[in-house]
C-alpha positions, 0 to 999 in steps of 0.5 A: 872686840865684843863686850863678852870678850871684854868681860872675860878679860876683865874677870881674869879667867885663868883658862883664857890666860892658859889658852893664850899661853900656847899661842891663841889670840884673845878671841880664839882663847875665849872661843875655846873656853866656851865649851866646858868639856872641850875646855877641860880637854884642852887644859888637860892636853896643855898641862900633860904635854907642856904645850905652854913652853913648846913655842907653838905658833898661832896655827899650831895652837889653833890645831890643839883647840880643834883637837880638844873640840873634836875629842869632846864630840867623839865617842871614845878616845884614850889618853895614848891615842890623844898623845899620838895625835899631839905628837903628830901636830908637834912634829908638823905632820898634821897641818890643818883642822881638817886633818886633825878632825879626820885623825880623831875619827881614825883613832876612834877605831884604832888603838895604839900601837897605831900603824903610821902608814895607815894613819898617814894615808887616811889623814893626808900626811905627806900628801903631795901632787904636782900640777901636771898630775892634778891636770891628768886626773882632771882630764880623766874625770872629764873623759869618764863622765862625758863632760860636755862644756863650760856649764859643768865647771862648778860641778866638776870643781866640786867633784874633784874636791870631793874625790877621796884621793884629792881631798888634801889637795890645795883647793886653789890648785884644783880650781886652776887645774879644772879651768886649764883642762876646760880651756884645753878641751872646750876652748876659751869660755864664751860669756853670754853665749846664747842657747841654741834651739833643739833641732826639730828632728830631736824634739819629735823623738819623745820616746828617747827624751829620757836619755838626756842628762839633766844639767843640774844632775850629780855625777853618776859616780856620786849617786845611786848604786855607785854613790853608796859604795863603801870608802876604801878600807870600809870592807870588813876583814877577818883580821885587822892587819889585813885592812891595814896592809891593804890601805898601806899598799893603796894609800887609801885609793879606790882600786878597781879592775875590768876582768874580761874573759878573752874568748870573744869580742866585747859588746855594748854591754861591756861598755857599761862594765868598762865605764863603771870600773874605769870611770869610778876609779878615775872619778875618785882619783884611783887606779883600774887594772885591765885583767885578762881572766885567762883560765880557760886556754881551750877558748882563748885566742890572741886576737881577743886579747888585742881587741879588748885593750883596743876597745878599752882605749877606744872608749877613752880609758887607760889601764893602770896595769895590764895583768892576767890571772895566769900571772898568779898560777904558781901562787894560786896552786900554792894556796890550793895546797894550803886550802887542802891542808886546812881541810877546806878542799878535796880531790873528787873523782866523780863523773860530771853527771854525778857531781851535778846530781850531788849538787842537787841539780834535779832535787834542789838539795845537795848531798856530800860527795863520796870523796868529801871526807877523804884524808887530807894527805890523800887529797894532797897526793891526788892533787899533785897527781892531777898537776903531774898529768896522771889524770885525763880531763874530767877524771879528777877535780879539786873541789872546795869543802864549803857548806852543804847546809847553806841555802845558796848553791854557790856554797855547795862545794864548787870546783876549784881546779880541773884537768885540761888537755890544752896548751896555754898561750902564756904558760905553754904546757907547764900546767895540766890543771887550771883554776876555775873562775870561782876559785881564781877571781876573788883571790886575784882581786885579793892579790891586786888589792882591789878595793871595789870588786864591781860586777853584774847582778848575775854574780850576787849569789857568788859573793858568799863563796867569794868571801868564804874563800878569802876568809878560809885562807885568811887573806885580804877580802875585797868587797864585791858589789853588783850592778845591773847589766846593760842589754839592747832589745833586738840585739844578740849579745851571746858570743856563741850566737854571734859566732854562729851568725859569723860562721854561717854567713849571716853577717860578714864578721864580728865587726859587721855594723849590724851587730852590737859588738864594740868593734862593729859599732866602731866600724859603723862610725859610732863615736866612742864619746857617744857610747860613754855619754849614753851609758852615763845617762842610764845611771847605775843601779841593781836593776838590769837595764834593757834599752830600746835600740831607738834610745841608743840611736837617739843618744848617738844622733844627739852626740853627732848633732853638735860634733859632726861637720855637715856636707852637701850630699845626694844619695840617688843623683838626678842630673840638673842642667840650669839652662840660663847659665853659660857652659863655663859658669863657676861660682865658688861658695864658702859655707860653714861645716856646721851652722851652729859650731863655727869653730869647725870651720868652713869649706868651699864648693863650686856652683855650676851650670850642671848640678845633681839633686836627689831623685827623691826631691823631684816628682811629676805630680805636684800637690799643695802639701808637696814643696820640693821640685816638680815641673813648673815649681820653684825650690831653693838650693842649700847655700846657693844664692838663688832658687831654681824652677823646673821647666822640663825634663828628659826621659830614657826612651827605653825605660821612661825613667827621668834622667835629666831636669832642665831648670832656670836659675831665678837670678833676675827680677824680684826674688822668689822665696821658696818654701823648701830647700833641697840638697845638691852637688855641682859637676866641676871636674877641675876641682874634683866635684862631685866626690862619687861614693862607690858604696853607701851601706845602710844598716837596718835591724838584723832581727825582725823582733825586739827579742829574738827567739831561741831559734834566732836564725828564723828571725833574721831580717833578709833586708838588713843591709841596703847598698846604694851605689853612686851617691855624691858628696861635695868636694869639701869631703877631701880636705875634711877627711884629711883633717880628721885623719890627721887630728886622729893620728895626732891625738892618738900619738899624744894619748899613747905617749901619755898612757905609756908614761903614766901606766905600769910597765908590761909584764912581758913582751907578749902583753898587749900594750898601748899603740897610737894605731889602736885609736886611728881608723877610717871611721874617724872620718864622720860627717852629716850628709846635710838633711840625709843622715850621719856617715863614716868611712868604712874600713873597706875604703881604699883612699891613697890620700888618707894613708899617710899624714903628709900635708898634701892637698887630697883628691881621688886617685886611680884605684881609690874605692870609697865606702860609707856606712850610715851611722844613724838616720837623722830621725827615728825610723819606726820601720827600720833601725839605722 
């Protein structure tokens, strides 16, 4: 006991005696008496609420000391509000000093009667979470942030603890859940594992170095644009009760939505929107809707709905709910009637040209529509006439009566409803009128209690009309925040232009690997994790992010570097006969699938008298700076025990083309140390070696320039697709392919079962839903052709052995047809894009 405390005891300080009477020990009672202001508040609280006779335990007594200290530092806390917190401590609702501190901050801005639900949500009252639920959130955080290994353990624990939805979780439970997730995802932690050197091919690519994340960097959700977003409930409302009702519904969680228009396939730019909306919600322990903005039935097709969900899931995210703007057509119509009744909307019969002129298309200054001041009753009747089909398209529109004096064109009486002569995929022919994006988007955000309406910066000017409409109808008003979109140089994102490329035969469909739609990138073999890793390293800001294709490909290349197995492969086979080996010679060589990632396993390949090397690895003219094979020259063979020396060669009599090399295996005498090693595969029919590839497709830039002109057809590269026939891959291709497909099927089933269990049920039978098939495709078979490039199976492949998950030894069967896509080269090609 300190001397100071002893003196207080000796003095018989009545405050200390009073504080000890509620259950504080000597040291805590003395500490509580140090601050005159806090001590006075605690004394007053004890006397007013008879705490000395309340039989408090020491923990509760400490909470009252903390309450007094917090109130002493607050700006304005009334007696009634203090009494409310006292009651919540006494009934055991507030159990920690942290909860008490938050409670004081809450009542600074809320006066009695205090909404119990809002208070409880903010202060963590009644918070419970099972270990299974906690593990789900940790796994979602690992996926959405592209966490790569055990070195991120500390930062992930910190991020999870700082997640608003988990701030009341037990810190030890969080630590245990993160360690469990890391062990499941990355395997057991390896102490003292040495760092691997960066591959030379990566070191040379200085232009893409900025794509690499720093190991000490905060999560993208904790800094910059996303790190500065408001806390749930921090968005201003026209009435306080709207905020309270919102928080009561969401429990103070982050709720976001990804709202694509189902009129085309998603592209690489959408991957950023998916990452931002789903990732931000997951990072904060919240929820994210997938909402189809299906208000234009003239352009929507069922295939787009299915593909959108498939791409969201393929990228690693699961919607909490799948909804449609059309779910709310009845409610939107009722609110349009209400808007008219409030004299905030009117029916306009002007032509499209007149509307554009009135909105200042050429003058830059709007003027009132001649129908703007028509009586409310007249607009109500005309709106019903629109609904009942008495007008043809463009003969009548419902327009919002906004503010023509405002300098923002988005406040110049936007259209809310228009007449469309089209059947809707969900509502059939029920409606003759359909709401516009400007009317629908903010209201559906409100209906769904979105806490953060995140969109790209082209909607900045729409924020004012977004908020105007919510306030005009006195509804909960989400906060719209805008970030810069993502685009790639040399790639076309316009759905209209891509459709033209497809219909005019420049590409073979929306999934042609030369495009940058997500289905095209998937078909090409780009792993979804590489896309998420790429987007996460770019950060999120208000600036438009226009990235060189080379930088994107570098990110893909680096992701594959540590994840893709490696197989021996020759693109243009040249036969080699090793003359000093017998005809029946066979050596089985076991080789790792990745020299730096032993957990990927091993494979076995035959080494025989007849092998094939790549034609590019041989030439007739030798030179000092040439280290591969030439007449009289020795070269090493990857993984083989001895090098070979070329002794002679054979040519085709009619063409003069070299068709066979005759070589000697250097397996006798002093070993020769070759200066280079080359690829090879062996001829061994009993084992099925080599695996002959019918087509290898190499994709180059579709356009000649980085920024295709308006006349984009004139900029098309006629040599954007290169097809190589007859490439050869080692026989280890078969068991690897079977393993990768089976793993994809297993993971797909597990993820889908989990998604169906945790997500809200579908609105109807027609709503797209999660299936394991969405996550499994032939592109799951990816590998590096050693020292060649990265490849994936194309969907055009016909491989009977991979069509099911029966555990049988795979091999080539009659009718099989193998097609490989080059995902990306091993290093940047300045002339061509891989």
